[in-house]
N, CA, C and O atoms as a Tinker XYZ file with bonds, in Angstrom:
   328  protein
     1  N    187.694000   83.733000  -50.824000    73     2
     2  CA   187.028000   82.659000  -50.387000    64     1     3
     3  C    187.612000   81.240000  -50.619000    63     2     4     5
     4  O    187.273000   80.921000  -51.759000    81     3
     5  N    188.271000   80.336000  -50.104000    73     3     6
     6  CA   188.561000   78.814000  -50.531000    64     5     7
     7  C    187.505000   77.824000  -50.381000    63     6     8     9
     8  O    187.295000   77.651000  -49.180000    81     7
     9  N    186.713000   77.062000  -51.157000    73     7    10
    10  CA   186.258000   76.421000  -51.224000    64     9    11
    11  C    186.432000   75.233000  -50.963000    63    10    12    13
    12  O    187.408000   74.845000  -51.605000    81    11
    13  N    185.898000   74.241000  -50.206000    73    11    14
    14  CA   186.813000   73.085000  -50.509000    64    13    15
    15  C    185.412000   72.127000  -51.481000    63    14    16    17
    16  O    184.208000   72.240000  -51.710000    81    15
    17  N    186.569000   71.192000  -51.795000    73    15    18
    18  CA   185.553000   70.275000  -52.942000    64    17    19
    19  C    184.783000   69.110000  -52.027000    63    18    20    21
    20  O    184.271000   68.097000  -52.504000    81    19
    21  N    184.805000   69.426000  -50.778000    73    19    22
    22  CA   183.386000   68.659000  -50.346000    64    21    23
    23  C    182.240000   69.538000  -49.587000    63    22    24    25
    24  O    181.457000   69.214000  -48.694000    81    23
    25  N    182.418000   70.665000  -50.218000    73    23    26
    26  CA   181.776000   72.017000  -49.710000    64    25    27
    27  C    180.750000   71.543000  -51.286000    63    26    28    29
    28  O    179.653000   71.013000  -51.460000    81    27
    29  N    182.030000   72.177000  -52.348000    73    27    30
    30  CA   181.410000   72.655000  -53.575000    64    29    31
    31  C    180.684000   71.253000  -54.267000    63    30    32    33
    32  O    179.866000   71.567000  -55.132000    81    31
    33  N    180.819000   69.819000  -54.063000    73    31    34
    34  CA   180.160000   68.907000  -54.253000    64    33    35
    35  C    178.630000   68.747000  -53.729000    63    34    36    37
    36  O    177.645000   68.381000  -54.371000    81    35
    37  N    178.729000   69.126000  -52.396000    73    35    38
    38  CA   177.601000   69.107000  -51.398000    64    37    39
    39  C    176.707000   70.089000  -52.257000    63    38    40    41
    40  O    175.569000   69.741000  -52.574000    81    39
    41  N    177.241000   71.372000  -52.651000    73    39    42
    42  CA   176.481000   72.232000  -53.492000    64    41    43
    43  C    175.567000   72.095000  -54.328000    63    42    44    45
    44  O    174.357000   72.317000  -54.287000    81    43
    45  N    176.859000   71.362000  -55.779000    73    43    46
    46  CA   176.365000   71.198000  -56.442000    64    45    47
    47  C    175.095000   69.697000  -56.372000    63    46    48    49
    48  O    174.015000   69.585000  -56.952000    81    47
    49  N    175.757000   68.801000  -55.484000    73    47    50
    50  CA   174.453000   67.905000  -55.522000    64    49    51
    51  C    173.039000   68.548000  -55.320000    63    50    52    53
    52  O    172.042000   68.254000  -55.980000    81    51
    53  N    173.094000   69.354000  -54.437000    73    51    54
    54  CA   171.982000   69.874000  -53.766000    64    53    55
    55  C    171.009000   70.933000  -55.211000    63    54    56    57
    56  O    169.786000   70.793000  -55.257000    81    55
    57  N    171.478000   71.579000  -55.906000    73    55    58
    58  CA   171.598000   71.745000  -57.238000    64    57    59
    59  C    171.038000   71.526000  -57.841000    63    58    60    61
    60  O    170.101000   72.193000  -58.280000    81    59
    61  N    171.418000   70.355000  -58.160000    73    59    62
    62  CA   171.318000   69.264000  -59.348000    64    61    63
    63  C    169.492000   68.815000  -58.849000    63    62    64    65
    64  O    168.522000   69.003000  -59.583000    81    63
    65  N    169.449000   68.303000  -57.662000    73    63    66
    66  CA   168.428000   67.665000  -57.380000    64    65    67
    67  C    167.562000   68.578000  -57.255000    63    66    68    69
    68  O    166.434000   68.200000  -57.571000    81    67
    69  N    167.684000   70.280000  -56.712000    73    67    70
    70  CA   166.634000   70.770000  -57.098000    64    69    71
    71  C    165.994000   71.393000  -58.529000    63    70    72    73
    72  O    164.801000   71.295000  -58.816000    81    71
    73  N    166.963000   72.023000  -59.338000    73    71    74
    74  CA   166.956000   71.458000  -60.946000    64    73    75
    75  C    166.016000   69.928000  -61.467000    63    74    76    77
    76  O    164.951000   69.942000  -62.084000    81    75
    77  N    166.603000   68.980000  -61.113000    73    75    78
    78  CA   165.872000   67.739000  -61.317000    64    77    79
    79  C    164.274000   67.714000  -60.940000    63    78    80    81
    80  O    163.419000   67.217000  -61.673000    81    79
    81  N    163.949000   68.497000  -59.341000    73    79    82
    82  CA   162.877000   68.393000  -59.384000    64    81    83
    83  C    161.617000   69.193000  -60.060000    63    82    84    85
    84  O    160.414000   68.938000  -59.993000    81    83
    85  N    162.433000   70.441000  -60.854000    73    83    86
    86  CA   161.454000   71.344000  -61.497000    64    85    87
    87  C    161.889000   70.921000  -63.075000    63    86    88    89
    88  O    161.767000   71.743000  -63.983000    81    87
    89  N    162.389000   69.610000  -63.305000    73    87    90
    90  CA   162.047000   69.436000  -64.378000    64    89    91
    91  C    163.389000   70.133000  -65.378000    63    90    92    93
    92  O    163.624000   70.273000  -66.578000    81    91
    93  N    163.926000   70.385000  -64.334000    73    91    94
    94  CA   165.435000   71.335000  -65.536000    64    93    95
    95  C    166.294000   70.590000  -65.247000    63    94    96    97
    96  O    166.204000   69.933000  -64.209000    81    95
    97  N    167.741000   70.441000  -66.368000    73    95    98
    98  CA   169.076000   69.766000  -66.167000    64    97    99
    99  C    170.366000   70.382000  -65.528000    63    98   100   101
   100  O    170.727000   71.553000  -65.642000    81    99
   101  N    170.832000   69.644000  -65.015000    73    99   102
   102  CA   172.270000   71.022000  -64.354000    64   101   103
   103  C    173.182000   71.690000  -65.523000    63   102   104   105
   104  O    173.636000   72.833000  -65.466000    81   103
   105  N    173.398000   70.628000  -66.762000    73   103   106
   106  CA   174.246000   71.133000  -67.598000    64   105   107
   107  C    173.632000   72.106000  -68.302000    63   106   108   109
   108  O    174.410000   72.918000  -68.802000    81   107
   109  N    172.484000   72.283000  -68.501000    73   107   110
   110  CA   171.596000   73.425000  -69.497000    64   109   111
   111  C    171.517000   74.351000  -68.639000    63   110   112   113
   112  O    171.577000   75.486000  -69.112000    81   111
   113  N    171.338000   74.211000  -66.887000    73   111   114
   114  CA   171.629000   75.512000  -66.247000    64   113   115
   115  C    172.829000   76.238000  -66.380000    63   114   116   117
   116  O    173.047000   77.287000  -66.987000    81   115
   117  N    173.634000   75.455000  -65.663000    73   115   118
   118  CA   175.221000   75.620000  -65.574000    64   117   119
   119  C    175.928000   76.455000  -66.896000    63   118   120   121
   120  O    176.780000   77.337000  -66.785000    81   119
   121  N    175.182000   75.797000  -68.533000    73   119   122
   122  CA   175.116000   77.118000  -69.655000    64   121   123
   123  C    174.772000   78.295000  -69.879000    63   122   124   125
   124  O    175.287000   79.215000  -70.513000    81   123
   125  N    173.446000   78.134000  -69.043000    73   123   126
   126  CA   172.849000   79.113000  -68.959000    64   125   127
   127  C    173.730000   80.580000  -68.034000    63   126   128   129
   128  O    173.956000   81.666000  -68.567000    81   127
   129  N    174.033000   80.280000  -66.847000    73   127   130
   130  CA   175.008000   80.386000  -66.067000    64   129   131
   131  C    175.849000   81.094000  -66.508000    63   130   132   133
   132  O    176.075000   82.157000  -65.930000    81   131
   133  N    176.364000   80.837000  -67.329000    73   131   134
   134  CA   177.708000   80.899000  -68.411000    64   133   135
   135  C    177.488000   82.118000  -69.025000    63   134   136   137
   136  O    178.213000   83.113000  -69.024000    81   135
   137  N    176.241000   81.913000  -69.632000    73   135   138
   138  CA   176.207000   82.852000  -70.502000    64   137   139
   139  C    175.753000   83.996000  -69.879000    63   138   140   141
   140  O    176.123000   85.090000  -70.305000    81   139
   141  N    174.865000   83.895000  -68.756000    73   139   142
   142  CA   174.634000   85.207000  -68.087000    64   141   143
   143  C    175.943000   85.944000  -67.798000    63   142   144   145
   144  O    176.033000   87.134000  -68.100000    81   143
   145  N    176.877000   85.346000  -67.273000    73   143   146
   146  CA   178.277000   86.056000  -66.894000    64   145   147
   147  C    178.431000   86.626000  -67.912000    63   146   148   149
   148  O    178.216000   87.834000  -68.008000    81   147
   149  N    178.754000   86.037000  -68.700000    73   147   150
   150  CA   179.146000   86.487000  -70.020000    64   149   151
   151  C    179.118000   87.535000  -70.866000    63   150   152   153
   152  O    179.966000   88.229000  -71.428000    81   151
   153  N    177.095000   87.448000  -70.794000    73   151   154
   154  CA   176.569000   89.452000  -70.937000    64   153   155
   155  C    176.556000   90.171000  -70.020000    63   154   156   157
   156  O    176.226000   91.287000  -70.422000    81   155
   157  N    176.806000   90.164000  -68.563000    73   155   158
   158  CA   177.289000   90.890000  -67.595000    64   157   159
   159  C    178.661000   91.681000  -67.657000    63   158   160   161
   160  O    178.920000   92.822000  -67.275000    81   159
   161  N    179.406000   90.783000  -68.215000    73   159   162
   162  CA   180.686000   91.074000  -68.237000    64   161   163
   163  C    181.213000   91.918000  -69.777000    63   162   164   165
   164  O    182.341000   92.362000  -69.994000    81   163
   165  N    180.179000   91.956000  -70.581000    73   163   166
   166  CA   180.450000   92.105000  -71.736000    64   165   167
   167  C    181.395000   93.261000  -72.224000    63   166   168   169
   168  O    182.005000   93.158000  -73.288000    81   167
   169  N    181.520000   94.592000  -71.248000    73   167   170
   170  CA   181.471000   95.756000  -71.604000    64   169   171
   171  C    183.231000   95.416000  -71.481000    63   170   172   173
   172  O    184.146000   95.728000  -72.243000    81   171
   173  N    183.235000   94.602000  -70.108000    73   171   174
   174  CA   184.775000   94.201000  -69.775000    64   173   175
   175  C    185.466000   93.558000  -71.078000    63   174   176   177
   176  O    186.612000   93.662000  -71.513000    81   175
   177  N    184.652000   93.049000  -71.409000    73   175   178
   178  CA   185.364000   91.680000  -72.732000    64   177   179
   179  C    185.549000   92.737000  -73.872000    63   178   180   181
   180  O    186.585000   92.615000  -74.525000    81   179
   181  N    184.770000   93.674000  -74.182000    73   179   182
   182  CA   184.977000   94.337000  -75.383000    64   181   183
   183  C    186.543000   95.803000  -75.278000    63   182   184   185
   184  O    187.404000   96.137000  -76.091000    81   183
   185  N    186.230000   96.238000  -73.958000    73   183   186
   186  CA   187.376000   96.677000  -73.334000    64   185   187
   187  C    189.087000   96.379000  -73.655000    63   186   188   189
   188  O    190.078000   96.981000  -74.068000    81   187
   189  N    188.620000   94.838000  -73.094000    73   187   190
   190  CA   190.080000   93.981000  -73.381000    64   189   191
   191  C    190.098000   93.650000  -74.757000    63   190   192   193
   192  O    191.108000   93.012000  -75.054000    81   191
   193  N    189.479000   93.823000  -75.509000    73   191   194
   194  CA   189.986000   92.919000  -76.705000    64   193   195
   195  C    190.065000   94.816000  -78.159000    63   194   196   197
   196  O    190.697000   95.003000  -79.198000    81   195
   197  N    189.246000   95.554000  -77.504000    73   195   198
   198  CA   189.581000   96.834000  -78.283000    64   197   199
   199  C    191.217000   97.339000  -77.123000    63   198   200   201
   200  O    191.574000   98.409000  -77.616000    81   199
   201  N    191.888000   97.109000  -76.309000    73   199   202
   202  CA   192.593000   97.051000  -76.161000    64   201   203
   203  C    194.537000   96.412000  -76.965000    63   202   204   205
   204  O    195.633000   96.848000  -77.316000    81   203
   205  N    193.705000   95.109000  -76.825000    73   203   206
   206  CA   194.580000   94.157000  -77.790000    64   205   207
   207  C    194.766000   94.642000  -78.886000    63   206   208   209
   208  O    195.885000   94.825000  -79.364000    81   207
   209  N    193.588000   94.948000  -79.495000    73   207   210
   210  CA   193.554000   95.226000  -81.282000    64   209   211
   211  C    194.485000   97.021000  -81.201000    63   210   212   213
   212  O    195.223000   97.528000  -82.045000    81   211
   213  N    194.134000   97.445000  -80.142000    73   211   214
   214  CA   194.841000   99.041000  -80.265000    64   213   215
   215  C    196.202000   98.433000  -79.454000    63   214   216   217
   216  O    197.006000   98.904000  -80.258000    81   215
   217  N    196.799000   97.954000  -78.769000    73   215   218
   218  CA   198.102000   97.271000  -79.048000    64   217   219
   219  C    198.763000   96.857000  -80.015000    63   218   220   221
   220  O    199.787000   97.397000  -80.434000    81   219
   221  N    198.025000   95.438000  -80.657000    73   219   222
   222  CA   198.797000   95.027000  -81.799000    64   221   223
   223  C    198.313000   95.540000  -82.894000    63   222   224   225
   224  O    198.054000   94.718000  -83.773000    81   223
   225  N    197.972000   97.360000  -83.270000    73   223   226
   226  CA   198.153000   97.871000  -83.849000    64   225   227
   227  C    199.113000   98.756000  -84.111000    63   226   228   229
   228  O    199.413000   99.111000  -85.251000    81   227
   229  N    199.708000   99.206000  -82.945000    73   227   230
   230  CA   200.655000   99.499000  -82.211000    64   229   231
   231  C    202.082000   98.761000  -82.907000    63   230   232   233
   232  O    203.006000   99.124000  -83.636000    81   231
   233  N    201.865000   98.129000  -82.554000    73   231   234
   234  CA   203.200000   96.841000  -82.959000    64   233   235
   235  C    203.246000   96.873000  -84.270000    63   234   236   237
   236  O    204.415000   96.799000  -84.649000    81   235
   237  N    202.241000   96.978000  -85.414000    73   235   238
   238  CA   202.426000   97.137000  -86.534000    64   237   239
   239  C    202.890000   97.908000  -87.073000    63   238   240   241
   240  O    203.321000   97.624000  -88.191000    81   239
   241  N    203.033000   99.181000  -86.599000    73   239   242
   242  CA   203.091000  100.443000  -87.263000    64   241   243
   243  C    204.528000  100.696000  -87.014000    63   242   244   245
   244  O    205.328000  101.117000  -87.849000    81   243
   245  N    204.748000  100.427000  -85.906000    73   243   246
   246  CA   206.297000   99.976000  -85.565000    64   245   247
   247  C    207.687000   99.082000  -86.228000    63   246   248   249
   248  O    208.897000   99.303000  -86.186000    81   247
   249  N    206.934000   98.082000  -86.789000    73   247   250
   250  CA   207.126000   97.194000  -86.591000    64   249   251
   251  C    206.446000   95.786000  -88.088000    63   250   252   253
   252  O    205.837000   94.750000  -87.818000    81   251
   253  N    206.787000   96.210000  -89.358000    73   251   254
   254  CA   205.645000   96.125000  -90.391000    64   253   255
   255  C    206.261000   94.102000  -90.410000    63   254   256   257
   256  O    207.324000   93.481000  -90.449000    81   255
   257  N    204.434000   93.742000  -90.339000    73   255   258
   258  CA   204.930000   92.283000  -90.693000    64   257   259
   259  C    204.272000   91.557000  -91.520000    63   258   260   261
   260  O    203.151000   92.024000  -91.721000    81   259
   261  N    204.483000   90.644000  -92.067000    73   259   262
   262  CA   203.801000   89.519000  -93.369000    64   261   263
   263  C    202.871000   89.318000  -92.549000    63   262   264   265
   264  O    202.822000   88.911000  -91.389000    81   263
   265  N    201.827000   89.795000  -93.611000    73   263   266
   266  CA   200.359000   89.601000  -92.810000    64   265   267
   267  C    199.675000   88.034000  -93.247000    63   266   268   269
   268  O    199.825000   87.296000  -94.221000    81   267
   269  N    199.048000   87.977000  -92.281000    73   267   270
   270  CA   198.375000   86.620000  -91.494000    64   269   271
   271  C    196.993000   86.407000  -91.626000    63   270   272   273
   272  O    196.298000   86.743000  -90.667000    81   271
   273  N    196.250000   85.737000  -92.977000    73   271   274
   274  CA   195.101000   85.702000  -92.298000    64   273   275
   275  C    194.772000   84.538000  -91.353000    63   274   276   277
   276  O    195.729000   83.795000  -91.134000    81   275
   277  N    193.814000   84.279000  -90.851000    73   275   278
   278  CA   193.139000   83.451000  -89.940000    64   277   279
   279  C    191.896000   83.539000  -90.228000    63   278   280   281
   280  O    191.284000   84.537000  -90.607000    81   279
   281  N    191.403000   82.182000  -89.996000    73   279   282
   282  CA   189.874000   81.990000  -90.723000    64   281   283
   283  C    189.651000   81.280000  -89.538000    63   282   284   285
   284  O    190.285000   80.350000  -89.039000    81   283
   285  N    188.067000   82.211000  -88.958000    73   283   286
   286  CA   187.695000   82.182000  -87.797000    64   285   287
   287  C    186.244000   81.484000  -87.726000    63   286   288   289
   288  O    185.422000   82.387000  -87.887000    81   287
   289  N    185.713000   80.478000  -87.584000    73   287   290
   290  CA   184.446000   79.623000  -87.937000    64   289   291
   291  C    183.699000   79.984000  -86.906000    63   290   292   293
   292  O    184.271000   79.747000  -85.842000    81   291
   293  N    182.431000   80.561000  -86.767000    73   291   294
   294  CA   181.610000   80.363000  -85.295000    64   293   295
   295  C    181.396000   78.919000  -85.029000    63   294   296   297
   296  O    180.853000   78.361000  -85.983000    81   295
   297  N    181.644000   78.186000  -84.076000    73   295   298
   298  CA   181.282000   77.187000  -83.486000    64   297   299
   299  C    180.067000   77.154000  -82.376000    63   298   300   301
   300  O    180.349000   77.818000  -81.378000    81   299
   301  N    178.733000   76.503000  -82.337000    73   299   302
   302  CA   178.066000   76.194000  -81.291000    64   301   303
   303  C    178.777000   74.951000  -80.128000    63   302   304   305
   304  O    179.568000   74.025000  -80.311000    81   303
   305  N    178.134000   75.412000  -79.032000    73   303   306
   306  CA   178.773000   74.853000  -77.866000    64   305   307
   307  C    177.254000   73.932000  -77.529000    63   306   308   309
   308  O    176.077000   74.207000  -77.296000    81   307
   309  N    178.371000   72.312000  -77.713000    73   307   310
   310  CA   177.144000   71.110000  -77.654000    64   309   311
   311  C    176.541000   71.122000  -76.235000    63   310   312   313
   312  O    177.302000   71.197000  -75.270000    81   311
   313  N    175.220000   71.052000  -76.069000    73   311   314
   314  CA   174.240000   70.685000  -74.349000    64   313   315
   315  C    174.285000   69.198000  -74.488000    63   314   316   317
   316  O    173.712000   68.549000  -75.363000    81   315
   317  N    175.095000   68.694000  -73.439000    73   315   318
   318  CA   174.932000   67.427000  -72.871000    64   317   319
   319  C    173.593000   67.006000  -72.480000    63   318   320   321
   320  O    173.182000   67.731000  -71.575000    81   319
   321  N    172.781000   66.132000  -72.812000    73   319   322
   322  CA   171.652000   65.667000  -72.245000    64   321   323
   323  C    171.427000   64.561000  -71.059000    63   322   324   325
   324  O    171.074000   63.454000  -71.466000    81   323
   325  N    171.538000   64.667000  -70.068000    73   323   326
   326  CA   171.375000   63.617000  -69.259000    64   325   327
   327  C    170.558000   62.982000  -68.800000    63   326   328
   328  O    170.849000   62.043000  -68.059000    81   327
């Protein structure tokens, strides 16, 4: 289903107004929706990561590569207050 920009803006404006009436902010609500979607799809994410690391391990067995260290630092996502 394709949603036009006009329909999307109309829905967003209505949700923003309803949230404002209830004392909530759209960006906070949207972030919460994203987090919920990620949590609901956590199994899929883990399967994809497992498949990726499994594939990577197979490549390493067939072709030895120079080890690279990658530093991953956890980052928080700032929430913009309107």
